[in-house]
DSSP file (Angstrom, degrees, kcal/mol; ACC not computed):
  #  RESIDUE AA STRUCTURE BP1 BP2  ACC     N-H-->O    O-->H-N    N-H-->O    O-->H-N    TCO  KAPPA ALPHA  PHI   PSI    X-CA   Y-CA   Z-CA
    1    1 A M              0   0    0      0, 0.0     2,-0.2     0, 0.0    55,-0.0   0.000 360.0 360.0 360.0 139.1  162.2  180.1   47.8
    2    2 A Q     >  -     0   0    0      1,-0.1     4,-2.3     4,-0.0     3,-0.3  -0.559 360.0-109.8 -92.1 160.2  162.7  176.4   48.3
    3    3 A K  H  > S+     0   0    0      1,-0.2     4,-3.2     2,-0.2     5,-0.3   0.901 118.3  55.8 -40.0 -51.1  163.9  174.8   51.6
    4    4 A T  H  > S+     0   0    0      1,-0.2     4,-2.5     2,-0.2    -1,-0.2   0.906 108.4  48.0 -57.8 -44.2  167.3  174.0   50.1
    5    5 A E  H  > S+     0   0    0     -3,-0.3     4,-2.3     2,-0.2    -1,-0.2   0.916 112.6  46.9 -50.6 -51.9  167.8  177.6   49.2
    6    6 A I  H  X S+     0   0    0     -4,-2.3     4,-2.3     1,-0.2    -2,-0.2   0.909 112.6  49.2 -63.3 -45.7  166.8  178.9   52.6
    7    7 A A  H  X S+     0   0    0     -4,-3.2     4,-3.2     1,-0.2     5,-0.2   0.912 110.5  52.7 -60.0 -44.8  169.0  176.3   54.3
    8    8 A A  H  X S+     0   0    0     -4,-2.5     4,-2.3    -5,-0.3    -2,-0.2   0.919 111.2  45.8 -56.6 -45.5  171.9  177.4   52.0
    9    9 A L  H  X S+     0   0    0     -4,-2.3     4,-2.2     2,-0.2    -2,-0.2   0.876 115.1  47.8 -68.7 -39.4  171.5  181.2   52.9
   10   10 A V  H  X S+     0   0    0     -4,-2.3     4,-3.0     2,-0.2     5,-0.2   0.952 111.4  48.8 -68.4 -50.5  171.2  180.3   56.6
   11   11 A I  H  X S+     0   0    0     -4,-3.2     4,-2.8     1,-0.2     5,-0.3   0.917 111.9  49.9 -53.3 -48.0  174.3  178.0   56.6
   12   12 A V  H  X S+     0   0    0     -4,-2.3     4,-2.9    -5,-0.2    -1,-0.2   0.947 110.6  49.2 -56.0 -49.1  176.3  180.7   54.7
   13   13 A A  H  X S+     0   0    0     -4,-2.2     4,-3.0     2,-0.2     5,-0.2   0.975 112.7  48.1 -57.0 -53.8  175.3  183.4   57.3
   14   14 A I  H  X S+     0   0    0     -4,-3.0     4,-3.1     1,-0.2    -2,-0.2   0.929 113.6  47.5 -54.1 -50.2  176.2  181.1   60.3
   15   15 A I  H  X S+     0   0    0     -4,-2.8     4,-2.5     1,-0.2    -1,-0.2   0.916 111.3  48.2 -56.7 -48.4  179.5  180.2   58.8
   16   16 A I  H  X S+     0   0    0     -4,-2.9     4,-2.4    -5,-0.3    -1,-0.2   0.952 114.0  49.0 -61.7 -47.0  180.4  183.8   58.0
   17   17 A L  H  X S+     0   0    0     -4,-3.0     4,-2.7     1,-0.2    -2,-0.2   0.909 110.3  49.7 -54.5 -43.8  179.4  184.7   61.5
   18   18 A L  H  X S+     0   0    0     -4,-3.1     4,-2.4    -5,-0.2     5,-0.3   0.891 110.0  51.6 -64.0 -43.5  181.4  182.0   63.0
   19   19 A D  H  X S+     0   0    0     -4,-2.5     4,-2.1     2,-0.2    -1,-0.2   0.881 110.0  48.8 -59.3 -42.7  184.4  183.1   60.9
   20   20 A W  H  X S+     0   0    0     -4,-2.4     4,-2.1     2,-0.2    -2,-0.2   0.893 110.9  51.5 -66.0 -39.8  184.1  186.7   62.1
   21   21 A V  H  X S+     0   0    0     -4,-2.7     4,-2.6     2,-0.2    -2,-0.2   0.918 113.0  43.3 -62.5 -46.3  183.9  185.5   65.7
   22   22 A T  H  X S+     0   0    0     -4,-2.4     4,-2.6     2,-0.2     5,-0.2   0.873 112.2  52.5 -66.3 -37.5  187.0  183.3   65.5
   23   23 A G  H  X S+     0   0    0     -4,-2.1     4,-1.9    -5,-0.3    -2,-0.2   0.883 111.2  47.3 -64.8 -36.6  188.8  186.0   63.7
   24   24 A L  H  X S+     0   0    0     -4,-2.1     4,-2.7     2,-0.2     5,-0.2   0.903 113.9  49.6 -69.7 -39.7  187.8  188.6   66.5
   25   25 A L  H  X S+     0   0    0     -4,-2.6     4,-2.3     1,-0.2    -2,-0.2   0.898 109.8  49.0 -66.6 -35.7  188.9  186.0   69.2
   26   26 A K  H  X S+     0   0    0     -4,-2.6     4,-2.0     2,-0.2    -1,-0.2   0.918 113.6  47.5 -66.8 -42.2  192.2  185.4   67.5
   27   27 A A  H  <>S+     0   0    0     -4,-1.9     5,-3.0    -5,-0.2     6,-0.3   0.889 112.1  48.7 -61.3 -39.1  192.9  189.1   67.2
   28   28 A A  H ><5S+     0   0    0     -4,-2.7     3,-1.4     3,-0.2    -1,-0.2   0.945 112.1  49.8 -62.9 -47.1  191.9  189.7   70.8
   29   29 A M  H 3<5S+     0   0    0     -4,-2.3    -2,-0.2     1,-0.3    -1,-0.2   0.856 114.7  44.5 -57.8 -39.7  194.2  186.8   71.9
   30   30 A Q  T 3<5S-     0   0    0     -4,-2.0    -1,-0.3    -5,-0.2    -2,-0.2   0.347 110.2-123.0 -90.0   6.0  197.1  188.2   69.9
   31   31 A H  T < 5S+     0   0    0     -3,-1.4    -3,-0.2     1,-0.1    -2,-0.1   0.878  78.4 122.3  54.1  40.9  196.4  191.8   71.2
   32   32 A D      < +     0   0    0     -5,-3.0     2,-0.5    -6,-0.1    -4,-0.2  -0.271  25.5 153.0-128.9  38.9  196.0  192.7   67.5
   33   33 A I        -     0   0    0     -6,-0.3     2,-0.4    -5,-0.1     3,-0.1  -0.605  19.2-179.9 -73.5 125.5  192.5  194.2   67.2
   34   34 A S     >  -     0   0    0     -2,-0.5     4,-2.8     1,-0.1     5,-0.3  -0.968  31.7-152.7-132.8 121.1  192.5  196.6   64.4
   35   35 A S  H  > S+     0   0    0     -2,-0.4     4,-2.0     1,-0.2     5,-0.2   0.864 101.4  53.1 -69.1 -28.5  189.5  198.6   63.2
   36   36 A T  H  > S+     0   0    0      2,-0.2     4,-2.6     1,-0.2    -1,-0.2   0.961 111.1  44.4 -57.6 -52.7  191.1  198.6   59.7
   37   37 A K  H  > S+     0   0    0      1,-0.2     4,-2.2     2,-0.2    -2,-0.2   0.849 112.1  53.2 -68.0 -32.4  191.4  194.9   59.5
   38   38 A M  H  X S+     0   0    0     -4,-2.8     4,-2.0     2,-0.2    -1,-0.2   0.873 110.0  48.4 -65.2 -38.2  188.0  194.5   61.0
   39   39 A R  H  X S+     0   0    0     -4,-2.0     4,-2.3    -5,-0.3    -2,-0.2   0.939 111.4  50.0 -62.0 -47.8  186.5  196.8   58.2
   40   40 A E  H  X S+     0   0    0     -4,-2.6     4,-2.4     1,-0.2     5,-0.2   0.952 110.2  49.7 -55.3 -55.9  188.3  194.9   55.5
   41   41 A G  H  X S+     0   0    0     -4,-2.2     4,-2.1     1,-0.3    -1,-0.2   0.875 110.9  49.5 -54.7 -42.1  187.0  191.6   56.9
   42   42 A L  H  X S+     0   0    0     -4,-2.0     4,-1.9     2,-0.2    -1,-0.3   0.852 107.9  54.3 -71.7 -31.6  183.5  193.0   56.9
   43   43 A Y  H  X S+     0   0    0     -4,-2.3     4,-2.0     2,-0.2    -2,-0.2   0.940 110.4  47.4 -67.9 -41.1  183.8  194.2   53.3
   44   44 A H  H  X S+     0   0    0     -4,-2.4     4,-1.4     1,-0.2    -2,-0.2   0.839 111.5  48.3 -72.8 -29.3  184.8  190.8   52.3
   45   45 A K  H  X S+     0   0    0     -4,-2.1     4,-1.5    -5,-0.2    -1,-0.2   0.814 109.4  54.6 -74.1 -29.8  182.1  189.1   54.2
   46   46 A S  H  X S+     0   0    0     -4,-1.9     4,-2.1     2,-0.2    -2,-0.2   0.866 105.1  54.0 -63.3 -40.0  179.6  191.6   52.6
   47   47 A A  H  X S+     0   0    0     -4,-2.0     4,-2.1     2,-0.2    -2,-0.2   0.918 106.2  50.5 -61.6 -42.4  180.9  190.6   49.2
   48   48 A F  H  X S+     0   0    0     -4,-1.4     4,-1.6     1,-0.2    -1,-0.2   0.901 112.3  49.0 -68.2 -35.9  180.1  186.9   49.9
   49   49 A I  H  X S+     0   0    0     -4,-1.5     4,-1.6     2,-0.2    -1,-0.2   0.882 110.5  50.5 -71.6 -35.6  176.5  188.0   51.0
   50   50 A L  H  X S+     0   0    0     -4,-2.1     4,-2.6     2,-0.2    -1,-0.2   0.834 105.9  55.4 -68.8 -32.7  176.1  190.0   47.9
   51   51 A V  H  X S+     0   0    0     -4,-2.1     4,-1.8     1,-0.2    -1,-0.2   0.827 106.8  50.6 -73.6 -29.7  177.1  187.1   45.9
   52   52 A M  H  X S+     0   0    0     -4,-1.6     4,-1.3     2,-0.2    -2,-0.2   0.835 110.8  48.8 -71.9 -31.3  174.4  185.0   47.5
   53   53 A F  H  X S+     0   0    0     -4,-1.6     4,-3.1     2,-0.2     5,-0.2   0.914 110.3  51.5 -72.1 -40.8  171.8  187.6   46.7
   54   54 A L  H  X S+     0   0    0     -4,-2.6     4,-2.5     1,-0.2     5,-0.2   0.887 110.4  48.2 -53.4 -44.9  173.0  187.7   43.2
   55   55 A A  H  X S+     0   0    0     -4,-1.8     4,-2.1     1,-0.2    18,-0.3   0.832 110.3  52.4 -72.4 -26.0  172.7  184.0   42.9
   56   56 A E  H  X S+     0   0    0     -4,-1.3     4,-1.8     2,-0.2     5,-0.2   0.924 110.2  47.4 -73.1 -43.4  169.2  184.1   44.3
   57   57 A I  H  X S+     0   0    0     -4,-3.1     4,-3.0     2,-0.2    -2,-0.2   0.948 113.6  47.4 -65.3 -42.1  168.1  186.7   41.9
   58   58 A I  H  X S+     0   0    0     -4,-2.5     4,-2.1    -5,-0.2    -2,-0.2   0.957 110.7  53.0 -61.5 -42.2  169.6  184.9   38.8
   59   59 A E  H  < S+     0   0    0     -4,-2.1     4,-0.3    -5,-0.2    -1,-0.2   0.889 114.2  39.9 -58.7 -36.9  168.1  181.7   40.0
   60   60 A H  H >X S+     0   0    0     -4,-1.8     3,-1.2     1,-0.2     4,-0.6   0.824 110.3  60.2 -79.8 -34.8  164.6  183.1   40.3
   61   61 A A  H >X S+     0   0    0     -4,-3.0     4,-3.3    -5,-0.2     3,-1.0   0.845  96.0  63.5 -61.8 -31.9  165.1  185.2   37.0
   62   62 A Q  H 3< S+     0   0    0     -4,-2.1    -1,-0.2     1,-0.3    -2,-0.2   0.716 103.4  48.2 -62.2 -22.2  165.7  181.8   35.2
   63   63 A G  H <4 S+     0   0    0     -3,-1.2    -1,-0.3    -4,-0.3    -2,-0.2   0.646 122.7  31.4 -93.4 -12.3  162.1  180.9   36.0
   64   64 A V  H << S+     0   0    0     -3,-1.0     2,-0.4    -4,-0.6    -2,-0.2   0.765 121.3  40.0-109.9 -41.5  160.6  184.3   34.8
   65   65 A I  S  < S-     0   0    0     -4,-3.3     2,-1.1    -5,-0.2    -1,-0.3  -0.953  82.0-117.6-117.1 134.0  162.8  185.3   32.0
   66   66 A D        +     0   0    0     -2,-0.4    -4,-0.1     1,-0.2     4,-0.1  -0.588  38.3 167.9 -70.3  98.6  164.4  183.3   29.3
   67   67 A L        -     0   0    0     -2,-1.1    -1,-0.2     2,-0.4     3,-0.1   0.430  56.2-109.1 -85.5  -6.1  168.1  183.8   30.1
   68   68 A G  S    S+     0   0    0      1,-0.1     2,-0.3    -6,-0.1    -2,-0.1   0.494  93.6  57.1  87.8   1.0  169.1  181.1   27.7
   69   69 A F        -     0   0    0      2,-0.0    -2,-0.4    -7,-0.0     2,-0.4  -0.989  60.9-154.0-161.5 153.8  170.1  178.8   30.4
   70   70 A T        +     0   0    0     -2,-0.3   -11,-0.1    -3,-0.1    -4,-0.0  -0.867  30.6 153.0-135.2 102.2  168.8  177.2   33.5
   71   71 A V        -     0   0    0     -2,-0.4     2,-0.4   -12,-0.0    -9,-0.1  -0.997  48.4-117.7-137.0 136.1  171.3  176.3   36.2
   72   72 A P        +     0   0    0      0, 0.0    -2,-0.0     0, 0.0   -17,-0.0  -0.528  43.4 163.5 -67.6 117.7  170.9  175.9   39.9
   73   73 A I     >  +     0   0    0     -2,-0.4     4,-1.6   -18,-0.3     5,-0.1   0.635  55.3  69.0-117.3 -19.0  173.3  178.7   41.3
   74   74 A V  H  > S+     0   0    0    -19,-0.2     4,-2.5     2,-0.2     5,-0.1   0.954 101.3  44.6 -67.8 -53.0  172.4  179.2   44.9
   75   75 A V  H  > S+     0   0    0      1,-0.2     4,-2.3     2,-0.2     5,-0.2   0.923 114.1  48.5 -64.0 -48.8  173.6  175.9   46.3
   76   76 A P  H  > S+     0   0    0      0, 0.0     4,-2.3     0, 0.0    -1,-0.2   0.915 112.5  49.5 -61.7 -35.0  176.9  175.9   44.4
   77   77 A A  H  X S+     0   0    0     -4,-1.6     4,-2.6     1,-0.2    -2,-0.2   0.920 111.9  49.2 -61.8 -42.3  177.6  179.5   45.5
   78   78 A A  H  X S+     0   0    0     -4,-2.5     4,-2.8     1,-0.2    -1,-0.2   0.883 109.1  50.8 -60.3 -40.6  176.8  178.5   49.0
   79   79 A V  H  X S+     0   0    0     -4,-2.3     4,-2.3     2,-0.2    -1,-0.2   0.900 111.3  49.1 -60.1 -49.3  179.1  175.5   48.9
   80   80 A Y  H  X S+     0   0    0     -4,-2.3     4,-2.8    -5,-0.2     5,-0.2   0.990 115.2  44.4 -58.2 -61.5  182.0  177.6   47.5
   81   81 A I  H  X S+     0   0    0     -4,-2.6     4,-3.0     1,-0.2     5,-0.2   0.904 112.7  51.1 -51.9 -49.2  181.5  180.3   50.3
   82   82 A T  H  X S+     0   0    0     -4,-2.8     4,-2.3     2,-0.2    -1,-0.2   0.892 111.5  46.2 -65.1 -42.0  181.0  177.7   53.0
   83   83 A V  H  X S+     0   0    0     -4,-2.3     4,-2.0    -5,-0.2    -1,-0.2   0.972 113.1  50.6 -62.6 -48.6  184.2  175.9   52.1
   84   84 A T  H  X S+     0   0    0     -4,-2.8     4,-1.3     1,-0.2    -2,-0.2   0.890 114.1  42.8 -51.7 -48.6  186.1  179.0   51.9
   85   85 A E  H  X S+     0   0    0     -4,-3.0     4,-2.5    -5,-0.2    -1,-0.2   0.796 111.2  55.3 -70.5 -29.9  184.9  180.3   55.3
   86   86 A V  H  X S+     0   0    0     -4,-2.3     4,-2.6    -5,-0.2    -1,-0.2   0.841 104.9  52.0 -70.0 -32.8  185.3  176.9   57.0
   87   87 A S  H  X S+     0   0    0     -4,-2.0     4,-2.4    -5,-0.2    -1,-0.2   0.917 110.8  49.3 -71.3 -38.8  189.0  176.8   55.9
   88   88 A S  H  X S+     0   0    0     -4,-1.3     4,-2.6     2,-0.2    -2,-0.2   0.923 111.5  48.9 -62.0 -46.5  189.3  180.3   57.5
   89   89 A V  H  X S+     0   0    0     -4,-2.5     4,-3.5     1,-0.2     5,-0.3   0.958 109.8  51.2 -62.5 -45.8  187.6  179.1   60.7
   90   90 A I  H  X S+     0   0    0     -4,-2.6     4,-2.2     1,-0.2    -1,-0.2   0.941 110.3  49.7 -53.6 -48.5  189.9  176.1   60.9
   91   91 A E  H  X S+     0   0    0     -4,-2.4     4,-1.5     2,-0.2    -1,-0.2   0.882 112.3  48.1 -56.7 -41.3  192.9  178.5   60.5
   92   92 A N  H  X S+     0   0    0     -4,-2.6     4,-3.1     2,-0.2    -2,-0.2   0.930 110.2  51.0 -64.4 -49.5  191.6  180.7   63.3
   93   93 A L  H  X S+     0   0    0     -4,-3.5     4,-2.4     1,-0.2     7,-0.3   0.877 108.7  51.2 -55.1 -40.0  191.0  177.9   65.6
   94   94 A G  H  < S+     0   0    0     -4,-2.2     7,-0.4    -5,-0.3    -1,-0.2   0.836 112.9  45.7 -69.2 -35.7  194.5  176.6   65.1
   95   95 A E  H  < S+     0   0    0     -4,-1.5    -2,-0.2    -3,-0.2    -1,-0.2   0.897 111.8  51.2 -69.5 -41.1  195.9  180.0   65.9
   96   96 A I  H  < S+     0   0    0     -4,-3.1    -2,-0.2     1,-0.3    -3,-0.2   0.909 129.9  19.2 -64.0 -38.9  193.7  180.5   68.9
   97   97 A N    ><  -     0   0    0     -4,-2.4     3,-2.3    -5,-0.2     4,-0.5  -0.851  68.8-165.9-138.7 101.4  194.8  177.0   70.2
   98   98 A P  G >  S+     0   0    0      0, 0.0     3,-1.3     0, 0.0     4,-0.5   0.822  86.0  70.0 -53.1 -32.8  198.1  175.8   68.6
   99   99 A E  G 3  S+     0   0    0      1,-0.3     3,-0.1     2,-0.1    -5,-0.1   0.750  96.9  52.1 -60.4 -20.5  197.3  172.3   70.0
  100  100 A L  G X  S+     0   0    0     -3,-2.3     3,-1.5    -7,-0.3     6,-0.4   0.697  82.8  93.3 -86.9 -19.3  194.5  172.0   67.5
  101  101 A Q  T <  S+     0   0    0     -3,-1.3    -1,-0.1    -4,-0.5    -2,-0.1   0.868 106.1  12.8 -39.5 -61.3  196.6  172.9   64.5
  102  102 A N  T 3  S+     0   0    0     -4,-0.5    -1,-0.3    -3,-0.1    -2,-0.1   0.086  99.2 132.1-107.9  18.6  197.4  169.3   63.5
  103  103 A S    <>  -     0   0    0     -3,-1.5     4,-2.5     1,-0.1     5,-0.2  -0.303  68.3-117.7 -73.2 154.4  195.0  167.5   65.7
  104  104 A R  H  > S+     0   0    0      1,-0.2     4,-1.2     2,-0.2    -1,-0.1   0.825 111.5  61.3 -59.3 -28.3  192.8  164.8   64.6
  105  105 A L  H >4 S+     0   0    0      1,-0.2     3,-0.8     2,-0.2     4,-0.3   0.972 109.4  38.1 -65.6 -52.2  189.7  166.9   65.4
  106  106 A L  H >4 S+     0   0    0     -6,-0.4     3,-2.3     1,-0.2     4,-0.4   0.863 108.3  65.9 -68.1 -33.0  190.5  169.7   63.0
  107  107 A N  H >< S+     0   0    0     -4,-2.5     3,-1.2     1,-0.3    -1,-0.2   0.805  84.9  73.7 -54.2 -29.9  191.8  167.0   60.4
  108  108 A L  T << S+     0   0    0     -4,-1.2    -1,-0.3    -3,-0.8    -2,-0.2   0.838 100.7  44.5 -53.1 -29.7  188.2  165.8   60.2
  109  109 A F  T <  S+     0   0    0     -3,-2.3    -1,-0.3    -4,-0.3    -2,-0.2   0.498  99.0  87.1 -95.9  -4.0  187.6  169.1   58.2
  110  110 A R  S <  S-     0   0    0     -3,-1.2     2,-0.3    -4,-0.4   -23,-0.0  -0.586  81.8-107.9 -91.6 150.5  190.6  169.0   56.0
  111  111 A S        -     0   0    0     -2,-0.2    -2,-0.1     1,-0.1    -1,-0.1  -0.589  15.6-140.1 -75.4 144.2  190.9  167.2   52.6
  112  112 A D  S    S+     0   0    0     -2,-0.3     2,-0.1     2,-0.1    -1,-0.1   0.593  71.2 106.8 -78.0 -14.7  193.1  164.1   52.6
  113  113 A K        -     0   0    0      1,-0.1    -2,-0.1     3,-0.0     3,-0.0  -0.456  68.7-131.4 -73.3 144.5  194.5  165.2   49.1
  114  114 A E        -     0   0    0     -2,-0.1     2,-0.1     1,-0.1    -1,-0.1  -0.600  32.4-101.6 -84.9 149.5  198.1  166.4   49.0
  115  115 A P        -     0   0    0      0, 0.0     2,-0.3     0, 0.0    -1,-0.1  -0.464  38.8-119.7 -69.3 148.6  198.6  169.6   47.1
  116  116 A E        -     0   0    0     -2,-0.1     2,-0.2     1,-0.1    -3,-0.0  -0.637  26.4-111.0 -86.3 143.8  200.0  169.0   43.6
  117  117 A A              0   0    0     -2,-0.3    -1,-0.1     1,-0.1     0, 0.0  -0.549 360.0 360.0 -68.3 138.0  203.3  170.5   42.8
  118  118 A E              0   0    0     -2,-0.2    -1,-0.1    -3,-0.0    -2,-0.0   0.460 360.0 360.0 -96.0 360.0  203.2  173.2   40.3
């Protein structure tokens, strides 16, 4: 495993953990801790982890078996998961502390693009 792949896996794990912690804090603050919601959230996090394992297997299989393609997949999968989880962390932080919702601090993590009308 290359350093980049290891870093991607570690970053994904840390961001997933951060999302879980901020979600738990938000639920505790709102007096809304639910084992059902926690289980569902853990299933979603587990799916992200399984996606990373699948990406790792496919990336290594490309070097051993001719799959007909060679594409780096671990880092793009990690980027997608990280962006998804970071947006969830930002949402949780905004609900934990409403003063942060539209603050310059959290805006550092948001895209400047306006959503296009559909």
